[in-house]
Backbone as ProteinMPNN parsed JSONL, in Angstrom:
{"seq_chain_A": "QVQLVESGGGLVQAGGSLRLSCAASIRTFRNYAMGWFRQAPGKEREFVATISGYGGVTFYAESANGRFTISRDNAKNTVDLQMNSLKPEDTAVYYCAARQALYGSWTFSRSDDYALWGQGTQVTVSS", "coords_chain_A": {"N_chain_A": [[74.879, -80.686, 116.661], [71.576, -80.825, 115.657], [68.803, -81.387, 117.675], [65.627, -82.669, 118.614], [63.681, -83.229, 121.358], [61.098, -84.914, 122.74], [58.812, -84.929, 125.512], [56.63, -85.907, 128.231], [54.501, -87.496, 127.517], [52.063, -90.156, 128.111], [49.764, -92.233, 129.983], [46.361, -91.561, 130.19], [43.065, -90.914, 131.397], [40.01, -90.658, 129.537], [38.88, -87.374, 128.952], [40.748, -86.23, 130.537], [43.91, -84.438, 130.978], [47.025, -83.643, 129.369], [50.373, -82.475, 129.149], [52.582, -81.903, 126.688], [56.033, -81.575, 125.962], [58.686, -80.148, 124.064], [62.047, -80.099, 123.651], [64.477, -78.196, 122.087], [67.567, -78.299, 120.498], [68.623, -75.945, 119.086], [70.359, -73.294, 117.716], [69.389, -70.825, 116.746], [66.626, -70.614, 117.578], [64.296, -69.054, 117.429], [64.054, -68.593, 114.766], [62.744, -70.676, 113.688], [59.805, -72.248, 112.714], [57.528, -74.241, 114.528], [56.052, -77.463, 114.944], [53.484, -79.789, 115.898], [52.778, -83.149, 115.432], [50.959, -86.215, 114.939], [50.754, -89.804, 115.107], [48.759, -92.494, 114.771], [48.351, -96.035, 115.379], [48.531, -97.875, 112.389], [47.725, -95.741, 110.878], [48.261, -92.743, 108.914], [50.737, -90.204, 109.525], [49.589, -87.259, 111.075], [48.773, -83.788, 111.061], [48.749, -81.664, 113.926], [49.167, -79.187, 115.386], [50.651, -75.929, 114.946], [53.161, -73.398, 115.387], [54.362, -70.111, 114.964], [57.703, -68.737, 114.483], [58.161, -66.486, 116.139], [56.098, -66.841, 117.798], [53.659, -65.618, 117.591], [51.681, -66.463, 115.888], [49.437, -69.065, 115.49], [48.152, -72.269, 114.531], [45.697, -74.758, 114.139], [44.764, -78.207, 113.796], [41.502, -79.298, 112.908], [40.576, -81.218, 114.648], [41.933, -80.677, 116.939], [41.404, -78.111, 117.636], [40.308, -75.813, 120.022], [40.656, -77.592, 122.1], [43.347, -78.194, 122.371], [46.42, -76.46, 123.022], [49.087, -74.785, 121.654], [52.306, -73.614, 122.484], [55.271, -71.608, 122.929], [58.589, -71.111, 124.225], [60.978, -69.047, 123.613], [63.253, -68.321, 124.941], [63.944, -70.53, 126.357], [64.1, -72.449, 124.467], [61.957, -74.216, 123.903], [58.931, -75.915, 123.034], [55.563, -76.353, 123.707], [52.691, -78.502, 124.078], [49.636, -78.248, 125.204], [47.157, -80.367, 126.16], [43.821, -80.798, 126.497], [40.679, -82.18, 127.665], [40.88, -84.805, 126.641], [40.457, -87.47, 124.292], [39.747, -90.921, 123.487], [40.411, -91.268, 120.798], [42.524, -89.59, 120.474], [44.729, -90.982, 121.029], [47.999, -91.785, 120.235], [51.334, -91.666, 118.803], [53.1, -88.818, 119.47], [54.729, -86.275, 117.734], [57.291, -83.856, 117.64], [58.254, -81.18, 115.52], [60.474, -79.23, 113.481], [61.047, -76.338, 111.474], [62.924, -74.28, 109.494], [62.189, -70.887, 109.019], [61.57, -68.182, 106.829], [60.287, -65.882, 107.641], [59.2, -64.658, 110.778], [56.549, -64.999, 111.285], [55.51, -67.081, 109.938], [53.832, -70.224, 109.54], [53.523, -73.816, 109.358], [51.771, -76.572, 108.108], [51.994, -79.012, 106.904], [53.475, -82.211, 106.925], [55.569, -82.678, 105.206], [56.764, -80.246, 105.018], [58.528, -80.026, 107.055], [61.816, -80.527, 108.232], [63.167, -81.392, 110.442], [62.809, -83.659, 113.081], [61.522, -85.009, 116.136], [61.856, -87.906, 118.327], [59.463, -88.839, 119.165], [56.655, -89.229, 121.412], [54.623, -91.283, 123.383], [51.143, -91.109, 123.65], [48.418, -92.196, 125.388], [45.029, -92.611, 125.621], [42.575, -93.669, 127.674], [39.33, -95.157, 127.667]], "CA_chain_A": [[73.85, -81.534, 116.058], [70.244, -80.39, 116.042], [67.975, -82.45, 118.241], [64.34, -82.355, 119.204], [63.39, -84.291, 122.316], [59.77, -84.764, 123.318], [58.542, -85.53, 126.811], [55.319, -85.59, 128.766], [53.464, -88.445, 127.151], [51.678, -91.104, 129.14], [48.423, -92.805, 129.966], [45.398, -90.688, 130.848], [41.674, -91.269, 131.132], [39.26, -89.729, 128.688], [38.506, -86.16, 129.663], [41.902, -85.715, 131.255], [44.831, -83.51, 130.307], [48.456, -83.893, 129.343], [51.166, -81.396, 128.56], [53.785, -82.375, 126.016], [57.064, -80.567, 125.801], [59.736, -80.483, 123.11], [63.264, -79.309, 123.848], [65.197, -78.112, 120.815], [68.953, -77.823, 120.546], [68.773, -75.124, 117.88], [70.954, -72.035, 118.146], [68.514, -69.694, 116.413], [65.32, -71.255, 117.73], [63.228, -68.149, 117.02], [63.962, -68.62, 113.311], [62.107, -71.936, 113.297], [58.425, -72.597, 113.026], [57.455, -75.545, 115.186], [54.784, -78.151, 114.769], [53.205, -81.082, 116.539], [52.074, -84.107, 114.598], [50.73, -87.471, 115.643], [50.533, -90.971, 114.263], [48.109, -93.609, 115.446], [48.681, -97.315, 114.735], [47.843, -98.149, 111.141], [47.291, -94.508, 110.219], [49.322, -91.842, 108.497], [51.035, -89.089, 110.417], [48.695, -86.146, 110.813], [49.055, -82.492, 111.67], [48.0, -81.313, 115.126], [49.244, -77.755, 115.668], [51.893, -75.286, 114.572], [53.346, -72.068, 115.944], [55.393, -69.379, 114.244], [58.955, -68.551, 115.197], [58.019, -65.472, 117.187], [55.043, -67.27, 118.687], [52.446, -64.827, 117.476], [50.708, -67.096, 114.998], [49.218, -70.492, 115.719], [47.14, -72.88, 113.67], [45.375, -76.073, 114.677], [43.886, -79.116, 113.084], [40.133, -79.202, 113.404], [40.418, -82.159, 115.764], [42.612, -80.133, 118.114], [40.934, -76.746, 117.89], [39.468, -75.66, 121.198], [41.072, -78.497, 123.175], [44.807, -78.174, 122.482], [47.066, -75.162, 122.901], [50.526, -74.83, 121.409], [53.009, -72.422, 122.954], [56.728, -71.766, 122.878], [59.41, -70.222, 125.033], [62.201, -68.915, 122.826], [64.391, -68.197, 125.855], [64.282, -71.875, 126.821], [64.115, -73.344, 123.314], [60.969, -75.267, 124.091], [57.579, -75.754, 122.527], [54.666, -77.218, 124.465], [51.346, -78.757, 123.586], [48.702, -78.528, 126.289], [46.032, -81.114, 125.608], [42.719, -80.927, 127.45], [39.5, -82.919, 127.2], [41.409, -85.84, 125.765], [39.543, -88.515, 123.85], [40.48, -92.129, 123.07], [40.917, -91.106, 119.435], [43.766, -88.818, 120.526], [45.818, -91.926, 121.266], [48.956, -91.781, 119.12], [52.666, -91.156, 119.091], [53.135, -87.407, 119.136], [56.045, -85.848, 117.284], [57.641, -82.45, 117.513], [58.98, -80.942, 114.281], [60.989, -77.864, 113.317], [61.271, -75.951, 110.087], [63.436, -72.921, 109.429], [61.238, -70.032, 108.32], [62.112, -66.885, 106.414], [59.64, -64.848, 108.428], [58.804, -65.132, 112.098], [55.101, -65.178, 111.375], [55.113, -68.223, 109.121], [53.547, -71.525, 110.129], [53.459, -74.878, 108.368], [50.889, -77.637, 108.588], [52.244, -80.27, 106.198], [54.653, -82.891, 107.453], [56.642, -82.54, 104.227], [57.405, -78.941, 105.207], [59.454, -80.079, 108.19], [63.022, -81.32, 108.022], [63.692, -81.861, 111.722], [61.791, -84.378, 113.832], [61.893, -85.707, 117.349], [61.668, -89.356, 118.298], [58.071, -89.102, 119.484], [56.251, -89.621, 122.752], [53.347, -91.988, 123.302], [49.994, -90.646, 124.419], [47.351, -93.188, 125.379], [43.842, -92.136, 126.315], [41.687, -94.791, 127.925], [37.911, -94.769, 127.724]], "C_chain_A": [[72.487, -81.107, 116.576], [69.44, -81.577, 116.534], [66.672, -81.88, 118.757], [63.981, -83.525, 120.104], [62.055, -84.008, 122.977], [59.706, -85.432, 124.682], [57.113, -85.209, 127.206], [54.206, -86.539, 128.376], [53.133, -89.381, 128.295], [50.277, -91.613, 128.934], [47.489, -91.903, 130.763], [43.99, -91.158, 130.499], [41.027, -90.231, 130.23], [38.753, -88.559, 129.528], [39.649, -85.515, 130.413], [42.787, -84.826, 130.397], [46.254, -84.044, 130.362], [49.132, -82.678, 128.743], [52.437, -82.005, 127.992], [54.764, -81.23, 125.895], [58.11, -81.077, 124.817], [60.9, -79.529, 123.357], [64.093, -79.364, 122.586], [66.608, -77.586, 121.029], [69.252, -77.103, 119.233], [69.264, -73.759, 118.317], [70.031, -70.852, 117.915], [67.074, -70.178, 116.426], [64.192, -70.368, 117.228], [63.06, -68.118, 115.501], [63.263, -69.868, 112.777], [60.641, -71.936, 113.675], [58.422, -74.009, 113.602], [56.079, -76.16, 114.986], [54.692, -79.402, 115.619], [52.374, -81.912, 115.561], [51.828, -85.353, 115.434], [50.481, -88.592, 114.646], [49.971, -92.098, 115.106], [48.455, -94.898, 114.704], [47.85, -97.531, 113.475], [47.369, -96.925, 110.379], [48.497, -93.68, 109.817], [49.547, -90.762, 109.547], [50.142, -87.918, 110.054], [49.085, -84.913, 111.62], [48.166, -82.263, 112.882], [47.981, -79.796, 115.328], [50.602, -77.225, 115.225], [51.941, -73.887, 115.174], [54.506, -71.401, 115.216], [56.618, -69.154, 115.121], [58.871, -67.559, 116.344], [56.862, -65.784, 118.121], [53.721, -66.551, 118.512], [51.348, -65.435, 116.632], [50.639, -68.582, 115.315], [48.123, -70.99, 114.785], [46.946, -74.311, 114.135], [44.592, -76.913, 113.676], [42.498, -78.998, 113.693], [39.925, -80.082, 114.625], [41.007, -81.618, 117.062], [42.059, -78.781, 118.531], [39.978, -76.709, 119.08], [39.85, -76.558, 122.362], [42.58, -78.435, 123.426], [45.315, -76.745, 122.35], [48.565, -75.359, 122.715], [51.142, -73.518, 121.876], [54.511, -72.677, 122.876], [57.392, -70.759, 123.785], [60.759, -70.127, 124.324], [63.446, -68.723, 123.697], [64.871, -69.57, 126.321], [64.384, -72.887, 125.686], [63.165, -74.526, 123.477], [59.655, -74.9, 123.413], [56.707, -76.788, 123.222], [53.35, -77.412, 123.731], [50.493, -79.153, 124.788], [47.47, -79.176, 125.694], [45.001, -81.329, 126.701], [41.581, -81.718, 126.821], [39.897, -84.035, 126.248], [40.381, -86.932, 125.502], [40.358, -89.757, 123.458], [41.072, -92.003, 121.669], [42.145, -90.203, 119.362], [44.98, -89.723, 120.774], [46.712, -92.025, 120.041], [50.346, -91.509, 119.67], [52.7, -89.72, 118.597], [54.577, -86.989, 118.856], [56.15, -84.329, 117.235], [58.459, -82.287, 116.23], [59.374, -79.482, 114.175], [61.293, -77.586, 111.856], [61.77, -74.504, 110.104], [62.504, -72.08, 108.557], [61.868, -68.683, 108.01], [61.544, -65.753, 107.275], [59.117, -65.438, 109.74], [57.325, -65.356, 112.27], [54.61, -66.409, 110.613], [54.836, -69.454, 109.97], [53.393, -72.541, 109.009], [52.652, -76.037, 108.925], [51.084, -78.966, 107.86], [53.512, -80.913, 106.741], [55.833, -82.76, 106.5], [57.373, -81.21, 104.352], [58.523, -78.987, 106.234], [60.62, -81.013, 107.913], [63.54, -81.958, 109.306], [62.559, -82.466, 112.542], [62.371, -84.962, 115.119], [61.577, -87.183, 117.24], [60.242, -89.762, 118.643], [57.856, -89.486, 120.938], [54.835, -90.179, 122.69], [52.31, -91.338, 124.211], [48.895, -91.695, 124.263], [46.202, -92.687, 126.232], [42.876, -93.315, 126.448], [40.245, -94.312, 128.077], [37.286, -95.16, 129.053]], "O_chain_A": [[72.267, -81.035, 117.785], [69.399, -82.631, 115.899], [66.619, -80.761, 119.268], [63.976, -84.675, 119.666], [61.888, -83.01, 123.678], [60.446, -86.373, 124.968], [56.463, -84.355, 126.602], [53.08, -86.403, 128.855], [53.821, -89.406, 129.316], [49.68, -91.454, 127.869], [47.803, -91.525, 131.892], [43.761, -91.73, 129.433], [41.452, -89.077, 130.176], [38.269, -88.73, 130.647], [39.534, -84.379, 130.875], [42.463, -84.506, 129.253], [46.631, -84.786, 131.269], [48.549, -81.949, 127.94], [53.261, -82.553, 128.724], [54.379, -80.071, 125.746], [58.384, -82.275, 124.744], [60.75, -78.309, 123.281], [64.383, -80.443, 122.07], [66.808, -76.552, 121.666], [70.018, -77.579, 118.395], [68.664, -73.13, 119.188], [69.899, -69.98, 118.774], [66.389, -70.152, 115.403], [63.224, -70.871, 116.656], [62.03, -67.662, 115.003], [63.199, -70.086, 111.567], [60.282, -71.658, 114.819], [59.219, -74.858, 113.204], [55.076, -75.456, 114.874], [55.703, -79.991, 116.004], [51.411, -81.435, 114.96], [52.415, -85.525, 116.502], [50.06, -88.367, 113.512], [50.618, -92.592, 116.03], [48.813, -94.857, 113.527], [46.627, -97.389, 113.491], [46.693, -97.045, 109.357], [49.606, -93.885, 110.31], [48.663, -90.451, 110.346], [49.953, -87.612, 108.877], [49.649, -85.006, 112.71], [46.987, -82.617, 112.878], [46.914, -79.191, 115.43], [51.576, -77.973, 115.14], [50.908, -73.271, 115.437], [55.505, -72.045, 114.893], [56.579, -69.354, 116.336], [59.453, -67.78, 117.406], [56.655, -65.089, 119.116], [52.758, -66.849, 119.218], [50.208, -64.97, 116.66], [51.661, -69.263, 115.397], [47.284, -70.221, 114.316], [47.907, -74.996, 114.484], [43.863, -76.394, 112.83], [42.349, -78.639, 114.861], [39.177, -79.722, 115.534], [40.627, -82.047, 118.151], [42.239, -78.362, 119.674], [38.995, -77.447, 119.145], [39.422, -76.322, 123.492], [43.034, -78.603, 124.558], [44.717, -75.923, 121.655], [49.223, -76.019, 123.519], [50.567, -72.447, 121.686], [54.956, -73.82, 122.771], [56.842, -69.698, 124.078], [61.586, -71.033, 124.431], [64.566, -68.94, 123.236], [66.046, -69.755, 126.638], [64.716, -74.05, 125.916], [63.524, -75.676, 123.224], [59.325, -73.725, 123.246], [57.072, -77.96, 123.314], [52.953, -76.607, 122.888], [50.618, -80.258, 125.317], [46.816, -78.602, 124.824], [45.282, -81.971, 127.713], [41.528, -81.9, 125.604], [39.312, -84.186, 125.175], [39.56, -87.269, 126.355], [41.539, -89.64, 123.131], [42.125, -92.574, 121.389], [42.746, -90.067, 118.296], [46.121, -89.264, 120.731], [46.242, -92.314, 118.941], [50.515, -91.167, 120.841], [52.369, -89.44, 117.445], [55.501, -87.294, 119.61], [55.218, -83.629, 116.84], [59.263, -83.154, 115.891], [58.698, -78.603, 114.71], [61.73, -78.46, 111.108], [61.118, -73.619, 110.658], [62.084, -72.516, 107.485], [62.602, -68.12, 108.822], [62.242, -64.79, 107.592], [58.653, -66.577, 109.784], [56.892, -65.857, 113.307], [53.423, -66.732, 110.647], [55.501, -69.701, 110.976], [53.162, -72.178, 107.856], [52.829, -76.435, 110.076], [50.405, -79.945, 108.171], [54.506, -80.23, 106.986], [56.982, -82.733, 106.942], [58.485, -81.064, 103.843], [59.368, -78.094, 106.281], [60.445, -82.132, 107.429], [64.267, -82.95, 109.262], [61.49, -81.872, 112.683], [63.537, -85.351, 115.181], [61.098, -87.659, 116.21], [59.858, -90.913, 118.433], [58.755, -90.0, 121.603], [53.961, -89.619, 122.028], [52.571, -91.057, 125.381], [48.497, -92.034, 123.149], [46.373, -92.378, 127.411], [42.424, -93.879, 125.452], [39.987, -93.206, 128.552], [36.102, -94.912, 129.276]]}, "name": "protein", "num_of_chains": 1, "seq": "QVQLVESGGGLVQAGGSLRLSCAASIRTFRNYAMGWFRQAPGKEREFVATISGYGGVTFYAESANGRFTISRDNAKNTVDLQMNSLKPEDTAVYYCAARQALYGSWTFSRSDDYALWGQGTQVTVSS"}
């Protein structure tokens, strides 16, 4: 059974950093593009960052560009999201998602592109 399990969320002050991690129980992990999304209370789920299966291509939402870094370790079946310079508006439940990709360079930024989702981890940034 394929599972995605996020960890690393918590409470942090504005300007601080957090590192989220997602562990994937996927046999051919390198064949999956991975993404991070978030959902704040009363808002729709939104794209944060994505990384290709081989890790060579990344893409970020404008809100994350320059502050967040997505990375993956295909030997450990993990994908991380390093978040720096956090702002109160970054407060949300963060979700890890996986999507099988035909090519290792593909990335996906729409939530509808992803079939596999984790349970989410709460990130709260205080002002």
